N, C-alpha and C positions, 0 to 999 in steps of 0.2 A: 504494500500500500504506500510505502515511502518512495516508490520509484518515481512518482510524479510530484513535482515541486509545486504545482498549481492544480486547480480544479480540472478533473477529467472532462474532455470534450463530450464524451458519451460513456455511460456505464450501462452495460447490458447484463441483466440478471436473469439467467435462464435455467429452467429445469433441464434435466438430461434425458431420461428415458421417454421416448416418443415426443420430445420437444426438440432439443438440440440433436439428439441421436435418433435416427429412424431405424428401428430394428427390422423393418420389412424391406429395407433397401440394401441389398447385399453389396453393391458397389460403393455405397456411402457417398454418392455424388453430391447430395445436398449439403452434407457436412463438410466435404472438401471444398465446395463452393464458398461456404461461410468462412472456412479457414483462410482461403486465399484473400477474400474481401477484408477480413479482420487484420491479417498480417500486413497487407499492402497499404491499408488506409487508416487503421485505428490503433494498432498496438502501441505506437510511439506516444500517443497522447490521450488514450482512453483506458477504461478498465473493463475486464471481463470477469464476471462472477458466475460460478456454477452453483445453483441451489438445488440440491437433490435429496430425496428421501433415503438414498442409499447410505449405508454405514461406510466408514473409511475403507473397510475390507472390500466391500462390493464396488465401491467407487474405483479403487485401484485395479480391480479386475476388469472393469469396463474400459479403463484407459489402455489396458493391454489388448483389448479386443477391437477397439474402434480408433480411427485416426483423429483423436481429440487434441485440441490445443491445451496448453497449460494455462489455467486461469490465474488471475492475480489474487483472487479470494475464493475460497471454497466453503460453502454452507452445506453441511451434511446432516444426515439423521433427522430429517424433517425440521431443520432450523434449530437443532439443539447443539450444533458444533460449528464454530467459525474458525477457519484457519487461513494463514497468509503464505503466499509464495510457494516456491518449489519444495521447501522443507515442511510446509503445512504447519507453521507455528500456531498453536492455539491462542485464542483471545481469552485471557484469564478474566477480564472484566465481564465477559458474557457468561462465563461459568458462575460467577458470583450472583449475577442477576437470576439465573435459573435455579439456584439453590434455595431461593425463598419459597417457603411453604411447599416443599417437595421432599418426599422420602421414598426412594425407589424400592426399599424393602416392603413397605406397607402396600405400595402399588402392586408389587408382585404377589403378595400374600392374598389380597382381596381378589385380584384377577384370577387366581388359581381356583377360586370357588365356582367359576362359570365353565361348565362343560362345553358351552358353545364356542369358547375361545381356544384356538390352537396356537401354542407358542411358536413364534418364528425361530429360526436357527440362532445359536448363541452369538454369531457375528452381528446380528441385528439388534441385540439387546445392549443398550448403551447407558451411561450414567444418568442421562436425562431422557431416555426413551425406552419404553417397553412395548414390544410389537407382537401382534397376533394376526392370525387368519380367522375370518368369521364369515358365515353365510350372509349374503347381502340382505336377505329378508329378516335376519335376526339382529342385525347390527343396531337398529334404533332402540329396541327394547333393552339390549345388553348395555348400551351406552348410558341410557337413562338410569338404570339400576346401579351401574358402577359409579357414576357421578354422585349419587346419593350416599354411597358408602364412603367415598373419599372425603366428602364434606364433613361427615361425622368424625373423621380423623383429623380434621383441621387442615386438610390439604387443599391446595388450589390448583386444579389440573384441567387440562383440556383433552378431549378425545377426538381424533381425526379419522374419518372413514374415507378411504380413497381406493381407486383402482378396482372397485367392486368387492374385494375381499380383504384388503389391508386395513387393520385397525391399530392406530398408534396412540399411546397414552404419554402425554408430555406435561411439563410444568405449564401453568396458565400463561406465563410470560414467554414461552417458546413458540416455535413455528416459523415458517419461511417468511411470513410478513413481519413478525416482530424482529427477526434477525436482520432483515433489510432496514427496518426503522431504526434499529440500534446503530447500524453502519452509517446511515444517512446522518443521524444525530452526531456521530463521532466525526464524520467529515465536516459537518457544519461547525463544530467546535474548533476544528483545526483550520477553518477558513478555506476548505477545499471541497465544498459541496459540488458534485458533478453538475455540469451545465444542463444535461438531459439524462434521464434514466429510462430505460426500456426494460420492462419485465415480460417474461415469456413462459407460457405453461400450457398444460394439456389436461390436468386432472384436478380432483377436489383439493388435494393438499397444496395446490398452487393458488387457490382462490385468494388467500391472504395477501399474496403479492400485489394483486390488482386493487386491493383496498387501501394501499399506501397513497396518501395525497400527492398530487402533482407529478405522478409518474405516467409514462406512456405504457400501454400494455397490448400484447398480442396473444390471442388464443389461436394456436395453430389449427389448420383446417381439420385435423384428425382429433381435435379435443374431445374428451369424453363428455357424456351427457351430464354428469354431475357438475362439471365446471360451466357448461352452457346454461344449465338450470340456475346456477348461482348468479351468472351474469344477467339472465332474464329477470331475476327477482331483485337484484341489487345495483346493477350498473348498465342497464340497457340504453340509458340516455347519456352515458358518458362518452363524449366524442374522442377521448384519449384512449379508448379500448376498442380494438377491432377483432373480428373473427376472420383470420386470413383465409384465402382460397388455396394456399399452398401448404403442403405438409412440412412439419418439423422445421429444420434449419432454413429451408426455402421460405417458409412463412415468416421467419425472423428477418430475412433479407427483404421480403416484401414490406414488412412493417417499417424498416429503416427508410425505405423510399416513401411509403405512405405518409409518414409523419415528417418527412424532410429532415431527418436527423443527420444526414451526411451522405457520402457516396454509397450507392447500392448496386453498382455493377461489379460483379466479381470478375477478376481476371480470367477465371475459368469459363466465363460466358463470352469472352472475346476471342474469336478465332484468328483475327489478324493483329494480335497484340504486338507483334514485332514492329509494326508501323504506328502503334498507338501513341498519340501526342496528348499529354495532359499538362495542365498548369499545376505548379507547386507539387510535383511528384516527389515524395520522400524516398530515401534510399531503400526502404523496405519494399516499395513497389518494384524496384529493380531486381531485388533478390527473388521475390515471388515470381516475377515475370520470367526470369531466367530458368528457375527450376521447373516451372510449368512447361517452358519450351523443351527442357531436357526430358521431361516425361513424355511429351508428345513426339519428340525425336525418336526415342526408343520404342514407342508404340506405333511409329510410322504414321502419325496423324498430322504431320506437317511435311512440306515438300523436302526432298533430299537436296538441300542447298546449304550455303554457308550460314552457320549460326551467327547471330547478331553480336555475340560476345567478342570484344576486342582481343586480339591474340598477344598483346603485350602484357608483361607482368609475370608474377611467380605463383606457382601452385605447390603447396606442401601437402602431400598425400598423407592419410592417416597412418600409413606404414612408416612415415618419416622421410620418404623420398621426396626430394625437391626437384620440380620440373618447371619448365617455362610454360606459360599458358598456351603458347603456340603449339607445344607438344601435346598438351591436353586436347586442344581443338582437333589436332590431327587424329588422335586416338578416338575422339568422340565420333568421327565419321564412320568408323568401322562398326559402331554399335547401332547404327541406324536400323530400326525395325526389329531388333533382337527380342523385344517384348511385345511384338505385334500379336493382337488377339488374346493377350494374357491380362490377368488382373494386376497390372503393374501400376502403382501410384506413387507419387512423390509429393511431399508437402513440407513446409517449413514452419517452425514454431518459435515464439519468443524472439522475433526479429527486432532488435534494439539498436538503432543507430546513434552514434555520438559524433558530432562535428569536431574534427581535430584541426582544421584550418579552413579558410574561406571557401575552398573548393574541394575539400577532402573529408570523407566520412569513414569512421571505423564502425563496422556493423557486425554484431555477434548474433548468432542464431543456431537453432538445431535443425538439421536436415533429416527427414525420415523417408525411408523407402519401404514399400510393401509389395511383395511378390510371392505368389503361391502360399500365402498364409504366413510367410516369414517377415518379421519386422527388423529393419536395420536402422541404426541412428548414429549420427556423429555430431559433435559440436563443431561449429565453424566460425571462423573470424575472417572477415573480408575488409579490404580497403578499397573504397570506390572514389574515383576522382572525376570531376567534370571534364568533358572532352574539350580540350583546347579553349577553356573558358566559356563554353556554351552553357546555356541554361539547363536546369535540372530536367526540364521536359524533353530535352534533346538526348537524354540518356547519360550514363556514366561509364567510365572506363574501369574495369576490374584490374586493379594494380597488384593485389595480393590476395591469395585465398589459402587458408590453413585449416585443415580438418583433423579432428581428434576423435577416436572412437569412445563411446560410452563404455564403462568398465564391463557391463554385462554383455557387450558385443565384441569384446576384445578377442575372445577365443574363436570367433568366426573368421572365415577367409574373406577378406575384403579386397584382395589383390585384383579382382576383376572390376572393381568400381571405376568407371571412367572419370567421374568427378563428383 
């Protein structure tokens, strides 16, 4: 959260399952479209927040399965855990808030008396969340009875029924909405309240997000009936909340355009991107554009012609071998179409540029490749320079590129990586 010295231009707060992540799309194209849009236009001055009902264990599993970006902030376990950055550092202030009028042992003891409730796996039981499965037609009666019992113990809790069968018991002060309200209050205190906030969801446990004042909201086209019903009863006249016509991440992109929150054309939607001329293009756009070209080159989705990347400069391979970029370009030609017809995808994450001189930028990022179910990742550092003093929109020269394997990938053979 300290990455930005001023207010974020845009903060996106999105649910994951069936909102950011479409489990019915095997190619993950809508998610990859969002990734390219975010890294090329927003990462450098905006904040990405994932707000999920998943526990940390299941959240990390999803990250291994899908081409997800790294968020600046992660809200997990239905708003009961807030963490920051790569290391997922917990917000201790939020923990103190949730401890008020909460006793997880009493919650478990009283809940165990209901045979209608089936306890979810141990990974889903958290310090401030107790989770069950319940038949949809029994949820209302069970919820009412549980609340009466907790009240007698002096507890102040809330019960959220979502996804048809999931029932979560939380402190009254918890939830996705309260977690977001806490963050916004924290930003305001620091003088860094985001200029705009867009919340995104598909199910009942996302309803609280849309209740936060002054935020924009999008219910993706595949939103469940429980969320649509909440909207009809509570927010149908709110012009800041829309029901998208696109599924999942594509619906989020649609909302960015609908509310005029910033650029909403993903580089993945531009087929002639090599000739694309934009004003005020940041170096992140150059990085995204090149690796998208690299993916299309290997999938034979672009013509077999000279890459746009300048051949001057130095490339340091993850193996430690130092080559000229001219040599890399020569080797890249031989890889044309080697992934044709395969599920080969490339994306970049955490593209963070720093200007080190009037016409030179140092850009750090992670490059991911997925092919045949295997994920490869390396950290990369690039130096980009304006071409002969030309404007940013005319492109940048890659002066230096250095890649280093992640530790978990070090044992794999990367000698065949062209770049």
